[in-house]
N, CA, C and O atoms as a Tripos MOL2 file, in Angstrom:
@<TRIPOS>MOLECULE
protein
  232   231    58     0     0
PROTEIN
NO_CHARGES

@<TRIPOS>ATOM
      1 N         -36.4720  -80.8340  -57.4000 N.3       1 MET1
      2 CA        -36.7050  -80.0660  -58.4630 C.3       1 MET1
      3 C         -35.8460  -80.5620  -59.5530 C.2       1 MET1
      4 O         -36.3010  -80.8200  -60.6680 O.2       1 MET1
      5 N         -34.6760  -80.6870  -59.2540 N.am      2 THR2
      6 CA        -33.7020  -81.0300  -60.3920 C.3       2 THR2
      7 C         -33.7990  -82.3830  -60.7020 C.2       2 THR2
      8 O         -34.1520  -83.1720  -59.8250 O.2       2 THR2
      9 N         -33.5110  -82.7970  -61.9330 N.am      3 GLY3
     10 CA        -33.6550  -83.9670  -62.5810 C.3       3 GLY3
     11 C         -35.1120  -84.5700  -63.0550 C.2       3 GLY3
     12 O         -35.3810  -85.7360  -63.3440 O.2       3 GLY3
     13 N         -35.7900  -83.6540  -63.0460 N.am      4 GLY4
     14 CA        -37.1910  -83.9840  -63.3740 C.3       4 GLY4
     15 C         -37.5170  -84.0690  -64.7390 C.2       4 GLY4
     16 O         -38.5550  -84.6420  -65.0690 O.2       4 GLY4
     17 N         -36.6780  -83.5150  -65.6700 N.am      5 GLY5
     18 CA        -36.7920  -83.5390  -67.0740 C.3       5 GLY5
     19 C         -37.3960  -82.1830  -67.5170 C.2       5 GLY5
     20 O         -37.6380  -81.2310  -66.7760 O.2       5 GLY5
     21 N         -37.6000  -82.2600  -68.8800 N.am      6 ALA6
     22 CA        -38.1990  -80.9600  -69.5710 C.3       6 ALA6
     23 C         -39.5550  -80.5620  -69.1720 C.2       6 ALA6
     24 O         -39.8680  -79.3760  -69.0730 O.2       6 ALA6
     25 N         -40.4560  -81.6370  -68.9150 N.am      7 ARG7
     26 CA        -41.7710  -81.3630  -68.3990 C.3       7 ARG7
     27 C         -41.7250  -80.6210  -67.1410 C.2       7 ARG7
     28 O         -42.3150  -79.5430  -67.0790 O.2       7 ARG7
     29 N         -41.0500  -81.1060  -66.0680 N.am      8 SER8
     30 CA        -41.1490  -80.5330  -64.7960 C.3       8 SER8
     31 C         -40.3560  -79.2260  -64.8810 C.2       8 SER8
     32 O         -40.7030  -78.3310  -64.1100 O.2       8 SER8
     33 N         -39.2940  -78.9910  -65.7520 N.am      9 ALA9
     34 CA        -38.7300  -77.7240  -65.6860 C.3       9 ALA9
     35 C         -39.7430  -76.7000  -66.2800 C.2       9 ALA9
     36 O         -39.9470  -75.6270  -65.7120 O.2       9 ALA9
     37 N         -40.3480  -77.0400  -67.3910 N.am     10 ALA10
     38 CA        -41.4130  -76.0940  -68.0270 C.3      10 ALA10
     39 C         -42.6430  -75.7550  -67.0450 C.2      10 ALA10
     40 O         -43.1090  -74.6170  -66.9860 O.2      10 ALA10
     41 N         -43.0850  -76.7180  -66.3580 N.am     11 LEU11
     42 CA        -43.9920  -76.3070  -65.3650 C.3      11 LEU11
     43 C         -43.4240  -75.6360  -64.1770 C.2      11 LEU11
     44 O         -44.0840  -74.7110  -63.7050 O.2      11 LEU11
     45 N         -42.3730  -75.9370  -63.6540 N.am     12 ASN12
     46 CA        -41.7840  -74.9630  -62.5650 C.3      12 ASN12
     47 C         -41.4700  -73.4930  -63.0870 C.2      12 ASN12
     48 O         -41.6400  -72.5630  -62.2990 O.2      12 ASN12
     49 N         -41.0300  -73.2440  -64.3520 N.am     13 LEU13
     50 CA        -40.6940  -72.1310  -64.9850 C.3      13 LEU13
     51 C         -42.2230  -71.3850  -64.9900 C.2      13 LEU13
     52 O         -42.3800  -70.3000  -64.4300 O.2      13 LEU13
     53 N         -43.2170  -72.0200  -65.6140 N.am     14 SER14
     54 CA        -44.5820  -71.4140  -65.7170 C.3      14 SER14
     55 C         -45.0560  -70.8380  -64.2560 C.2      14 SER14
     56 O         -45.5170  -69.7080  -64.0940 O.2      14 SER14
     57 N         -44.8850  -71.6960  -63.3450 N.am     15 ILE15
     58 CA        -45.2380  -71.3250  -61.8410 C.3      15 ILE15
     59 C         -44.4680  -70.0780  -61.4500 C.2      15 ILE15
     60 O         -45.0480  -69.1490  -60.8880 O.2      15 ILE15
     61 N         -43.3210  -70.0400  -61.7030 N.am     16 GLY16
     62 CA        -42.2320  -68.7870  -61.4710 C.3      16 GLY16
     63 C         -42.7550  -67.6270  -62.0690 C.2      16 GLY16
     64 O         -42.9790  -66.6020  -61.4240 O.2      16 GLY16
     65 N         -42.9710  -67.7500  -63.3400 N.am     17 PHE17
     66 CA        -43.4130  -66.4580  -64.0710 C.3      17 PHE17
     67 C         -44.7900  -65.9480  -63.6670 C.2      17 PHE17
     68 O         -45.0530  -64.7470  -63.7210 O.2      17 PHE17
     69 N         -45.6570  -66.8510  -63.2690 N.am     18 LEU18
     70 CA        -46.8680  -66.3780  -62.7500 C.3      18 LEU18
     71 C         -46.7330  -65.7820  -61.3690 C.2      18 LEU18
     72 O         -47.4130  -64.8040  -61.0590 O.2      18 LEU18
     73 N         -45.8790  -66.3380  -60.5300 N.am     19 ALA19
     74 CA        -45.5570  -65.6860  -59.1770 C.3      19 ALA19
     75 C         -45.0630  -64.3590  -59.3620 C.2      19 ALA19
     76 O         -45.4590  -63.4360  -58.6500 O.2      19 ALA19
     77 N         -44.1540  -64.1910  -60.3480 N.am     20 SER20
     78 CA        -43.4880  -62.9060  -60.4900 C.3      20 SER20
     79 C         -44.5140  -62.0230  -60.8830 C.2      20 SER20
     80 O         -44.5520  -60.8850  -60.4150 O.2      20 SER20
     81 N         -45.4440  -62.4720  -61.7840 N.am     21 LEU21
     82 CA        -46.5840  -61.4730  -62.1980 C.3      21 LEU21
     83 C         -47.4100  -60.9630  -61.0880 C.2      21 LEU21
     84 O         -47.8180  -59.8030  -61.0440 O.2      21 LEU21
     85 N         -47.6480  -61.8630  -60.1900 N.am     22 VAL22
     86 CA        -48.3990  -61.4130  -58.9770 C.3      22 VAL22
     87 C         -47.6470  -60.3450  -58.1820 C.2      22 VAL22
     88 O         -48.2180  -59.3510  -57.7340 O.2      22 VAL22
     89 N         -46.4370  -60.5730  -58.0350 N.am     23 LEU23
     90 CA        -45.6060  -59.6230  -57.3610 C.3      23 LEU23
     91 C         -45.5840  -58.1690  -58.0570 C.2      23 LEU23
     92 O         -45.6140  -57.1220  -57.4100 O.2      23 LEU23
     93 N         -45.5280  -58.2450  -59.4580 N.am     24 ASP24
     94 CA        -45.4070  -57.0500  -60.1690 C.3      24 ASP24
     95 C         -46.7210  -56.3470  -59.9430 C.2      24 ASP24
     96 O         -46.7570  -55.1300  -59.7580 O.2      24 ASP24
     97 N         -47.8320  -57.1230  -59.9560 N.am     25 ALA25
     98 CA        -49.1790  -56.5180  -59.7810 C.3      25 ALA25
     99 C         -49.2860  -55.8210  -58.4250 C.2      25 ALA25
    100 O         -49.8380  -54.7300  -58.2870 O.2      25 ALA25
    101 N         -48.6870  -56.5630  -57.3680 N.am     26 LEU26
    102 CA        -48.7660  -55.7880  -56.1650 C.3      26 LEU26
    103 C         -47.9090  -54.3650  -56.0440 C.2      26 LEU26
    104 O         -48.2460  -53.3390  -55.4540 O.2      26 LEU26
    105 N         -46.6900  -54.6380  -56.7960 N.am     27 PHE27
    106 CA        -45.7990  -53.4200  -56.8580 C.3      27 PHE27
    107 C         -46.4520  -52.2730  -57.6160 C.2      27 PHE27
    108 O         -46.3030  -51.1060  -57.2550 O.2      27 PHE27
    109 N         -47.2030  -52.6350  -58.7100 N.am     28 THR28
    110 CA        -48.0570  -51.6380  -59.5460 C.3      28 THR28
    111 C         -49.0330  -51.0810  -58.5640 C.2      28 THR28
    112 O         -49.2440  -49.8700  -58.4950 O.2      28 THR28
    113 N         -49.6290  -51.9540  -57.8050 N.am     29 ARG29
    114 CA        -50.8710  -51.4340  -56.7780 C.3      29 ARG29
    115 C         -50.1800  -50.3010  -56.0150 C.2      29 ARG29
    116 O         -50.7750  -49.2310  -55.8890 O.2      29 ARG29
    117 N         -48.9540  -50.4760  -55.4970 N.am     30 TYR30
    118 CA        -48.4510  -49.6030  -54.5190 C.3      30 TYR30
    119 C         -47.5620  -48.4620  -55.2040 C.2      30 TYR30
    120 O         -46.7350  -47.7810  -54.5970 O.2      30 TYR30
    121 N         -47.8480  -48.3690  -56.4970 N.am     31 ARG31
    122 CA        -47.2940  -47.2620  -57.3430 C.3      31 ARG31
    123 C         -45.6970  -47.3020  -57.2370 C.2      31 ARG31
    124 O         -45.0510  -46.2640  -57.0960 O.2      31 ARG31
    125 N         -45.1020  -48.5650  -57.3130 N.am     32 LEU32
    126 CA        -43.6490  -48.7550  -57.2720 C.3      32 LEU32
    127 C         -43.0680  -49.1510  -58.8670 C.2      32 LEU32
    128 O         -41.9150  -49.5280  -59.0750 O.2      32 LEU32
    129 N         -43.9530  -49.0100  -59.7670 N.am     33 THR33
    130 CA        -43.6710  -49.2900  -61.0420 C.3      33 THR33
    131 C         -44.1000  -48.1280  -61.9850 C.2      33 THR33
    132 O         -45.0000  -47.3490  -61.6710 O.2      33 THR33
    133 N         -43.4680  -48.0560  -63.0610 N.am     34 PRO34
    134 CA        -43.9990  -46.9830  -63.9410 C.3      34 PRO34
    135 C         -45.5440  -47.4390  -64.4660 C.2      34 PRO34
    136 O         -45.9340  -48.6060  -64.4270 O.2      34 PRO34
    137 N         -46.2350  -46.4680  -64.8930 N.am     35 ASP35
    138 CA        -47.6670  -46.7660  -65.5020 C.3      35 ASP35
    139 C         -47.7130  -47.8270  -66.5470 C.2      35 ASP35
    140 O         -48.5990  -48.6780  -66.6280 O.2      35 ASP35
    141 N         -46.7860  -47.7210  -67.2640 N.am     36 TRP36
    142 CA        -46.9160  -48.7310  -68.4930 C.3      36 TRP36
    143 C         -46.4780  -50.1310  -68.2160 C.2      36 TRP36
    144 O         -46.5990  -50.9980  -69.0820 O.2      36 TRP36
    145 N         -45.9710  -50.3840  -67.0350 N.am     37 TRP37
    146 CA        -45.3510  -51.6410  -66.8350 C.3      37 TRP37
    147 C         -46.1950  -52.8520  -66.8520 C.2      37 TRP37
    148 O         -45.7200  -53.8960  -67.2990 O.2      37 TRP37
    149 N         -47.3760  -52.8060  -66.4160 N.am     38 MET38
    150 CA        -48.2140  -53.9960  -66.4750 C.3      38 MET38
    151 C         -48.8030  -54.2980  -67.7280 C.2      38 MET38
    152 O         -49.1710  -55.3960  -68.1450 O.2      38 MET38
    153 N         -48.8530  -53.0020  -68.3710 N.am     39 SER39
    154 CA        -49.4340  -53.2210  -70.0010 C.3      39 SER39
    155 C         -48.4690  -53.9510  -70.8300 C.2      39 SER39
    156 O         -48.8130  -54.4010  -71.9230 O.2      39 SER39
    157 N         -47.2420  -54.0970  -70.3560 N.am     40 LEU40
    158 CA        -46.2010  -54.5270  -71.1090 C.3      40 LEU40
    159 C         -45.8440  -56.0830  -70.6420 C.2      40 LEU40
    160 O         -45.5460  -57.0120  -71.3920 O.2      40 LEU40
    161 N         -45.9580  -56.1090  -69.1900 N.am     41 ARG41
    162 CA        -45.6390  -57.3610  -68.5120 C.3      41 ARG41
    163 C         -46.8040  -58.5160  -68.6350 C.2      41 ARG41
    164 O         -46.5540  -59.7180  -68.7200 O.2      41 ARG41
    165 N         -47.9290  -58.0230  -68.6300 N.am     42 LEU42
    166 CA        -49.1030  -58.9320  -68.7330 C.3      42 LEU42
    167 C         -49.0520  -59.9370  -70.0230 C.2      42 LEU42
    168 O         -49.1030  -61.1650  -69.9430 O.2      42 LEU42
    169 N         -48.9520  -59.2590  -71.0930 N.am     43 PRO43
    170 CA        -48.9930  -59.9940  -72.4310 C.3      43 PRO43
    171 C         -47.6440  -60.8880  -72.5320 C.2      43 PRO43
    172 O         -47.6620  -62.0700  -72.8780 O.2      43 PRO43
    173 N         -46.5300  -60.2080  -72.2020 N.am     44 LEU44
    174 CA        -45.3840  -60.9540  -72.4120 C.3      44 LEU44
    175 C         -45.3730  -62.1980  -71.5280 C.2      44 LEU44
    176 O         -44.9900  -63.2650  -72.0080 O.2      44 LEU44
    177 N         -45.8340  -62.1000  -70.0740 N.am     45 THR45
    178 CA        -45.8550  -63.3690  -69.4510 C.3      45 THR45
    179 C         -46.8990  -64.2940  -69.8980 C.2      45 THR45
    180 O         -46.6630  -65.5000  -69.8120 O.2      45 THR45
    181 N         -48.0110  -63.8950  -70.3590 N.am     46 LEU46
    182 CA        -48.9900  -64.6240  -70.8840 C.3      46 LEU46
    183 C         -48.4310  -65.6620  -72.1530 C.2      46 LEU46
    184 O         -48.5750  -66.8840  -72.1770 O.2      46 LEU46
    185 N         -47.9170  -65.0180  -72.9440 N.am     47 ALA47
    186 CA        -47.1330  -65.6840  -74.0750 C.3      47 ALA47
    187 C         -46.1960  -66.6200  -73.6750 C.2      47 ALA47
    188 O         -46.1850  -67.7750  -74.1010 O.2      47 ALA47
    189 N         -45.2370  -66.0700  -72.7000 N.am     48 THR48
    190 CA        -44.2240  -66.9210  -72.1120 C.3      48 THR48
    191 C         -44.7480  -68.4020  -71.5300 C.2      48 THR48
    192 O         -44.3490  -69.5160  -71.8690 O.2      48 THR48
    193 N         -45.7860  -68.0470  -70.5280 N.am     49 VAL49
    194 CA        -46.3390  -69.2420  -70.1080 C.3      49 VAL49
    195 C         -47.0770  -70.0770  -70.8080 C.2      49 VAL49
    196 O         -47.0770  -71.2710  -70.5100 O.2      49 VAL49
    197 N         -47.8800  -69.5620  -71.9270 N.am     50 THR50
    198 CA        -48.4200  -70.4080  -72.8900 C.3      50 THR50
    199 C         -47.3970  -71.2780  -73.7180 C.2      50 THR50
    200 O         -47.6470  -72.4570  -73.9700 O.2      50 THR50
    201 N         -46.2060  -70.6420  -74.1430 N.am     51 CYS51
    202 CA        -45.1210  -71.5710  -74.7370 C.3      51 CYS51
    203 C         -44.5180  -72.5060  -73.8170 C.2      51 CYS51
    204 O         -44.1880  -73.5800  -74.3210 O.2      51 CYS51
    205 N         -44.3060  -72.3520  -72.6280 N.am     52 LEU52
    206 CA        -43.8890  -73.1840  -71.5860 C.3      52 LEU52
    207 C         -44.8530  -74.2720  -71.3000 C.2      52 LEU52
    208 O         -44.4250  -75.4100  -71.1120 O.2      52 LEU52
    209 N         -46.1690  -74.0030  -71.2510 N.am     53 LEU53
    210 CA        -47.2800  -75.0720  -71.2340 C.3      53 LEU53
    211 C         -47.4810  -75.8920  -72.3020 C.2      53 LEU53
    212 O         -47.9420  -77.0220  -72.1370 O.2      53 LEU53
    213 N         -47.1730  -75.4340  -73.4650 N.am     54 ILE54
    214 CA        -47.1530  -76.1830  -74.7230 C.3      54 ILE54
    215 C         -45.8870  -77.1320  -74.6530 C.2      54 ILE54
    216 O         -46.0420  -78.2860  -75.0520 O.2      54 ILE54
    217 N         -44.8350  -76.7980  -74.2490 N.am     55 THR55
    218 CA        -43.6100  -77.3910  -74.1520 C.3      55 THR55
    219 C         -43.9410  -78.4620  -73.1850 C.2      55 THR55
    220 O         -43.5690  -79.5930  -73.4980 O.2      55 THR55
    221 N         -44.6250  -78.2960  -71.9720 N.am     56 ALA56
    222 CA        -44.7380  -79.3350  -70.9640 C.3      56 ALA56
    223 C         -45.7230  -80.4490  -71.4950 C.2      56 ALA56
    224 O         -45.5980  -81.6520  -71.2620 O.2      56 ALA56
    225 N         -46.7360  -79.8530  -72.2580 N.am     57 ALA57
    226 CA        -47.5610  -80.7710  -72.9150 C.3      57 ALA57
    227 C         -47.1190  -81.9770  -73.9730 C.2      57 ALA57
    228 O         -47.6810  -83.0570  -74.1520 O.2      57 ALA57
    229 N         -45.8810  -81.4180  -74.6400 N.am     58 LEU58
    230 CA        -45.2690  -82.3190  -75.5590 C.3      58 LEU58
    231 C         -44.4730  -83.4470  -75.0760 C.2      58 LEU58
    232 O         -43.9480  -84.2210  -75.8760 O.2      58 LEU58
@<TRIPOS>BOND
     1     1     2 1
     2     2     3 1
     3     3     4 2
     4     3     5 am
     5     5     6 1
     6     6     7 1
     7     7     8 2
     8     7     9 am
     9     9    10 1
    10    10    11 1
    11    11    12 2
    12    11    13 am
    13    13    14 1
    14    14    15 1
    15    15    16 2
    16    15    17 am
    17    17    18 1
    18    18    19 1
    19    19    20 2
    20    19    21 am
    21    21    22 1
    22    22    23 1
    23    23    24 2
    24    23    25 am
    25    25    26 1
    26    26    27 1
    27    27    28 2
    28    27    29 am
    29    29    30 1
    30    30    31 1
    31    31    32 2
    32    31    33 am
    33    33    34 1
    34    34    35 1
    35    35    36 2
    36    35    37 am
    37    37    38 1
    38    38    39 1
    39    39    40 2
    40    39    41 am
    41    41    42 1
    42    42    43 1
    43    43    44 2
    44    43    45 am
    45    45    46 1
    46    46    47 1
    47    47    48 2
    48    47    49 am
    49    49    50 1
    50    50    51 1
    51    51    52 2
    52    51    53 am
    53    53    54 1
    54    54    55 1
    55    55    56 2
    56    55    57 am
    57    57    58 1
    58    58    59 1
    59    59    60 2
    60    59    61 am
    61    61    62 1
    62    62    63 1
    63    63    64 2
    64    63    65 am
    65    65    66 1
    66    66    67 1
    67    67    68 2
    68    67    69 am
    69    69    70 1
    70    70    71 1
    71    71    72 2
    72    71    73 am
    73    73    74 1
    74    74    75 1
    75    75    76 2
    76    75    77 am
    77    77    78 1
    78    78    79 1
    79    79    80 2
    80    79    81 am
    81    81    82 1
    82    82    83 1
    83    83    84 2
    84    83    85 am
    85    85    86 1
    86    86    87 1
    87    87    88 2
    88    87    89 am
    89    89    90 1
    90    90    91 1
    91    91    92 2
    92    91    93 am
    93    93    94 1
    94    94    95 1
    95    95    96 2
    96    95    97 am
    97    97    98 1
    98    98    99 1
    99    99   100 2
   100    99   101 am
   101   101   102 1
   102   102   103 1
   103   103   104 2
   104   103   105 am
   105   105   106 1
   106   106   107 1
   107   107   108 2
   108   107   109 am
   109   109   110 1
   110   110   111 1
   111   111   112 2
   112   111   113 am
   113   113   114 1
   114   114   115 1
   115   115   116 2
   116   115   117 am
   117   117   118 1
   118   118   119 1
   119   119   120 2
   120   119   121 am
   121   121   122 1
   122   122   123 1
   123   123   124 2
   124   123   125 am
   125   125   126 1
   126   126   127 1
   127   127   128 2
   128   127   129 am
   129   129   130 1
   130   130   131 1
   131   131   132 2
   132   131   133 am
   133   133   134 1
   134   134   135 1
   135   135   136 2
   136   135   137 am
   137   137   138 1
   138   138   139 1
   139   139   140 2
   140   139   141 am
   141   141   142 1
   142   142   143 1
   143   143   144 2
   144   143   145 am
   145   145   146 1
   146   146   147 1
   147   147   148 2
   148   147   149 am
   149   149   150 1
   150   150   151 1
   151   151   152 2
   152   151   153 am
   153   153   154 1
   154   154   155 1
   155   155   156 2
   156   155   157 am
   157   157   158 1
   158   158   159 1
   159   159   160 2
   160   159   161 am
   161   161   162 1
   162   162   163 1
   163   163   164 2
   164   163   165 am
   165   165   166 1
   166   166   167 1
   167   167   168 2
   168   167   169 am
   169   169   170 1
   170   170   171 1
   171   171   172 2
   172   171   173 am
   173   173   174 1
   174   174   175 1
   175   175   176 2
   176   175   177 am
   177   177   178 1
   178   178   179 1
   179   179   180 2
   180   179   181 am
   181   181   182 1
   182   182   183 1
   183   183   184 2
   184   183   185 am
   185   185   186 1
   186   186   187 1
   187   187   188 2
   188   187   189 am
   189   189   190 1
   190   190   191 1
   191   191   192 2
   192   191   193 am
   193   193   194 1
   194   194   195 1
   195   195   196 2
   196   195   197 am
   197   197   198 1
   198   198   199 1
   199   199   200 2
   200   199   201 am
   201   201   202 1
   202   202   203 1
   203   203   204 2
   204   203   205 am
   205   205   206 1
   206   206   207 1
   207   207   208 2
   208   207   209 am
   209   209   210 1
   210   210   211 1
   211   211   212 2
   212   211   213 am
   213   213   214 1
   214   214   215 1
   215   215   216 2
   216   215   217 am
   217   217   218 1
   218   218   219 1
   219   219   220 2
   220   219   221 am
   221   221   222 1
   222   222   223 1
   223   223   224 2
   224   223   225 am
   225   225   226 1
   226   226   227 1
   227   227   228 2
   228   227   229 am
   229   229   230 1
   230   230   231 1
   231   231   232 2
@<TRIPOS>SUBSTRUCTURE
     1 MET1         2 RESIDUE 1 A MET
     2 THR2         6 RESIDUE 1 A THR
     3 GLY3        10 RESIDUE 1 A GLY
     4 GLY4        14 RESIDUE 1 A GLY
     5 GLY5        18 RESIDUE 1 A GLY
     6 ALA6        22 RESIDUE 1 A ALA
     7 ARG7        26 RESIDUE 1 A ARG
     8 SER8        30 RESIDUE 1 A SER
     9 ALA9        34 RESIDUE 1 A ALA
    10 ALA10       38 RESIDUE 1 A ALA
    11 LEU11       42 RESIDUE 1 A LEU
    12 ASN12       46 RESIDUE 1 A ASN
    13 LEU13       50 RESIDUE 1 A LEU
    14 SER14       54 RESIDUE 1 A SER
    15 ILE15       58 RESIDUE 1 A ILE
    16 GLY16       62 RESIDUE 1 A GLY
    17 PHE17       66 RESIDUE 1 A PHE
    18 LEU18       70 RESIDUE 1 A LEU
    19 ALA19       74 RESIDUE 1 A ALA
    20 SER20       78 RESIDUE 1 A SER
    21 LEU21       82 RESIDUE 1 A LEU
    22 VAL22       86 RESIDUE 1 A VAL
    23 LEU23       90 RESIDUE 1 A LEU
    24 ASP24       94 RESIDUE 1 A ASP
    25 ALA25       98 RESIDUE 1 A ALA
    26 LEU26      102 RESIDUE 1 A LEU
    27 PHE27      106 RESIDUE 1 A PHE
    28 THR28      110 RESIDUE 1 A THR
    29 ARG29      114 RESIDUE 1 A ARG
    30 TYR30      118 RESIDUE 1 A TYR
    31 ARG31      122 RESIDUE 1 A ARG
    32 LEU32      126 RESIDUE 1 A LEU
    33 THR33      130 RESIDUE 1 A THR
    34 PRO34      134 RESIDUE 1 A PRO
    35 ASP35      138 RESIDUE 1 A ASP
    36 TRP36      142 RESIDUE 1 A TRP
    37 TRP37      146 RESIDUE 1 A TRP
    38 MET38      150 RESIDUE 1 A MET
    39 SER39      154 RESIDUE 1 A SER
    40 LEU40      158 RESIDUE 1 A LEU
    41 ARG41      162 RESIDUE 1 A ARG
    42 LEU42      166 RESIDUE 1 A LEU
    43 PRO43      170 RESIDUE 1 A PRO
    44 LEU44      174 RESIDUE 1 A LEU
    45 THR45      178 RESIDUE 1 A THR
    46 LEU46      182 RESIDUE 1 A LEU
    47 ALA47      186 RESIDUE 1 A ALA
    48 THR48      190 RESIDUE 1 A THR
    49 VAL49      194 RESIDUE 1 A VAL
    50 THR50      198 RESIDUE 1 A THR
    51 CYS51      202 RESIDUE 1 A CYS
    52 LEU52      206 RESIDUE 1 A LEU
    53 LEU53      210 RESIDUE 1 A LEU
    54 ILE54      214 RESIDUE 1 A ILE
    55 THR55      218 RESIDUE 1 A THR
    56 ALA56      222 RESIDUE 1 A ALA
    57 ALA57      226 RESIDUE 1 A ALA
    58 LEU58      230 RESIDUE 1 A LEU
């Protein structure tokens, strides 16, 4: 994973953010997060992943 350059790093970070989102969705399903958590987490994650994918494409 190391030494792959900016493109590889951006793609790896994107995958990590999406995996973290899946875990947060599971935690929310089991009522381990506040009610407002996913309404904040989803748009922030999508914006972050979009920026990372744009970075990877350049």
